[in-house]
N, C-alpha and C positions, 0 to 999 in steps of 0.2 A: 710232912714226909721229907726225908733228906734227898736232895738232888745231887747226882753225880755229875760234876761240871768239869769238862776238859778245857784247859787253857793251852792252846797250841802256841809255842813260843814263849813259855813262861819265864825263861831266863833273860829275855831282852827287856828293854826299857818299858815297852808297852805291856808285854805279858806280865812282868813283875809288878807293875802298877795295878793290873787287873787282879792279880793274886792278893795284893795288899788289901784291896777293897773287898774282895770276896771272903777273905778270912774273917771279916766282921759280921758275916751272916751265919747264924747258927744252923740253918737248914741246908748248908752247902758242904759237900765233900769234894775237895779239889783233886782232880786227876791231872798229873803232869808227867812228861817224859822228856829226857834230854835227847839231843840228836843222836848220840851214840846208842841210846836205847831204842828209839824209833826214828829212822830217817824218813822225813815226810816227803822226800822226793822218790822214795821206794814204794811203789803202789802196793805190792804184796804185803810189805811190812805194815803199812797203814791199815789195810783191810784186816789183817790179823789182829792188830791192836784194837780196832773198833769192835770187832766181832766178840772179843773176850771181855771188854770192859763195861758193857751195858751203860753207856753214857746217856744222860738226859739232855744236857745243854752243852754247846760248844762255843767258846770264844776263840775265833781264829785270828791270832795276832802274830803268827809265824810269817816272817818275810825276810828277804835279803834287802837291806836298805843302805843308803849312803848319800853323800852330798854330790855336788856337781862333778868334782874330780872323779869320784868312784863311778858315777853313772856314765861319764864319758869314756872311762878307761875299760870298764867291764860290762858293756851293754848286753852281750850274749848271756853272761852269767845272770844278770838281773832279770831278763825276760824269761829265760829257761827255768831257773829255780823257782821264781814266783808263780809261773803258770803250773808247773808240776805240783807244787805244794797245794795250791788252791784246788786243782782238779782232783788230786788224790784224797784230800780231806773231805771235800764236799761229797764225792761219790761214796766214799767209805761210810761217812755219816749217814747218808741216805740209805745205803744197804743195811746198816745196822739199826735202822729205825729211829734215828735221832730226829725229833720233830722241830727243835728250835736251835738256831745257830745265828751268831752275829759275826760277820766278817769285817775286819778293819782294813780300810784302804788308805788313801792319801789324797790331799787336795791337788796333787799334780795330775790327776785324771782330767782336769779341766783344760780347755783350750788356752793357748798362750795369751791371746787377747780377748779373753772372756769378759763380759760386762762385770763391773765392780759395784757392790759386792757380788760374788758369784753365786747364783741360785743353782739348785740341783738340776734344773732344766737345761743348764748350759752344757751338760755332758754331750759329747759327740757332735757339737755344732760347728766346729772348725778345727784347724790344725793344732797339734800339741807343741809344747816347748821341746825343741830338738834335743837338748842336753839330757833330758830324762824320759824321752819318748818310749824306749823299751819297757822301763819299769811302769810307766803310766798305762801302757797297753795291757800289761799283765794285770794291773789293778782294775782296769775297766772290764777285763774278762771276768774277774772275780764278781763284780756287780752283776754282770749278765748271767753268770752261773747261778747266783742266788735267784735272780728273777726267773730263770728258765726252770730250775727245780721246783720253784713255787708254782709256776703255771702248769707244768706237766704232772707233778706229783702231789701237789696240795700240801707241801710242807711249809714251814714258817722260817725261812732263812732270810736274814736281814743284813744290811750293809750300812756302815757308818764311815763317813769320810772326814777324819780330823784334819785340821790345819797343821802347820809346822809345830811339831812337838819337841819338848825338851824336859829334862828333869833327871832324877836319880837313875843310875844304870844306863845312861846314854852312852853312845859310842864316842870316846874321846881320842880316837886315832888322829894324829896330826894331819893326815892327808885325806882319809876316807870318811870323815865325820861331817855332820851338818853344821850350819853356820853358828849356832849358839855354843855347842861344845867346843868347836874349833876355836872360836873367838875367846871363850872363857879360858881355855888352856893357854892360848897365846898371851893373854893379858896376865894370867897368873904367873907364867914363867918370866915375863918381862918385869913384873913387880919383884920377883925373887932375885933376878939378875941386875936390878937397878938400871934396866934398859932405858934409853932416852926416848925411844919411840916404838910403836907397834904398827905394823903394816896390815891393813885390812883389804881383802880381795874386792875388786870392783870399784865403781864410782861412789858407792854409798847412797845412790839415789833410789834404787828399787825399794818398794814397800812390801813388808811382810807382816803377817799375823802370827803370833806365837801363843801356844797353849801348853800350860803345865800338864805333864802326863797324868798326874793324879786327878785333874779336872777331866781329862779324856776318859780315864777309867770310870769315874763316877757317871759320866754321860753315857758310856757304853752299857753299864749296868742298868741305867735308867731306861735306855732303849730296849734292852732285853726284857725289862719288866712291863713294858707297855702291852696293853691288850692288842690282840691282832687287829681288831677293828680300828683302834686309835692309830696304830702304825700304818694301816692301809689308807686311812683317811689323810694322814699327814703326807704320805708319799703318793698321793693322787691315785690310790688303789692299784698301783702297779707293783707293790712290794719291792720297791727299788731301794733308794739310799737316802740317808739324812746327813747333812753337814754338821760338824762339831767344831766350834771355835769360840773366840771371845767376842767377835764382832768389831774388834778394834785392831788397827795396824800401825806400824811406824816405819820410818826409813831405816835402812841398814846403818846409816850415819848416826841416827838417834839411838839405835841399839848399841852401837859401839861406845858412845859416850855414857850410856846407862851402864853398860858392862864395866867400863873403866871405873865408874863410881862404886859399883857393887864390889869389885875385886880390890879396889884401892890402888889402882895404877894412876900415877900423876904425870906421866910423860906425854909426848906428842902422839897423835893418831894420824897416820898417813893412809890415804886411799889409793890403791894401785889400779888405775883405770885400764891397764893392759889385760887384766884378768876379766873373765866373763861375768856379767851381771845376772844372767838368767831372765826369768819372767819379770817384766817391769813392775807389776803389782799383783798381789794374790791375797785378796780378802774374801772370806766366805760369808755368804748370806746365811745367817743362823736363825732367821725368823721362825722357821718351822719348829726346830727343837725348842726354841725359847717359848713359843706358843703352847707347847705341850707341858711346860713347867720346869725346864732345866736351864740354868745359866752358869757360866764359869765363875769361880770364886777367887782365883789368884789374879792379882795385878801382875804386870811384867816385872816390876821391881821386886815384889814379894816372891814371885816364882824364881827369878834369877838368884836372889839372896838364899832361898831355900836350897837351890841346886848347888850353889857355890859352897854352902855350908856342908852339904853331903860330900862334895868332891874333896873338900879340905880334910875330911875325916878318912878318906880312902887313899892312903899314901901309895899303895901298890899301883893304882891307876895312874897317879902322877909320875911314878918312877918308870912305868912302861910306856907312857905316852911320849 
């Protein structure tokens, strides 16, 4: 029987990767709407959409996202929009009888000085990284929304927390993007301009884990397909959340030199220590999802090469960035 599956945020990097993966499944009819068609911050519009569409499953990938600069500059926008979208989608889904939903969060939900690698149990154990606290609080609220609807209403709403994502359809804005797209664009332009050096924000010492977005999509579909009992057992029967990642990290310095190799930049790399580093290290403990049978497939070099190949074919993005 065909399932009507709504992907919220289907135009973004995460949502488009989910759509790519879902289109390979013959029993799925994908439902999607642009923001101009359904504004997810508008409660009445979201309720009307769900009441008409008879949706079976929801992948909630809609979010306002950005890097350190964007989070520091627009904190009110980040907490308001993400809270509104989560609340509206989950409530409308429940009212329309949607039994199964997966909400996508972010590893920034965890404390700044969480144990490494970070287990799911580290949530709410100490203070957050100040540079993205508003966004993190909104994503923590999303986890607790899923938990609360499950406990009160007996639905099956799940949460997955991917590590730092990158890949096709990422945001390549020169100021508001995350580290990989910002760095990739900077190295690409430097190569074209025959620049002698590229400046990278921060000391280069922080360590980060990076996951190709197609791996994330495969993991999310895997989590949606788990039996309820398997998911409950993995999340300690609280219907809480699961980490998604590679289980490996690298320094920003190592990332920069790998990026230079992938892009083909042969100049000097300079690290600007006057710029903020953010969290010192952020590696997820992915033992739970690995024990259930899923593992990432892309290495960092493979993923960066794939992403740069995609970027090189999208001249409009390069012109606008």
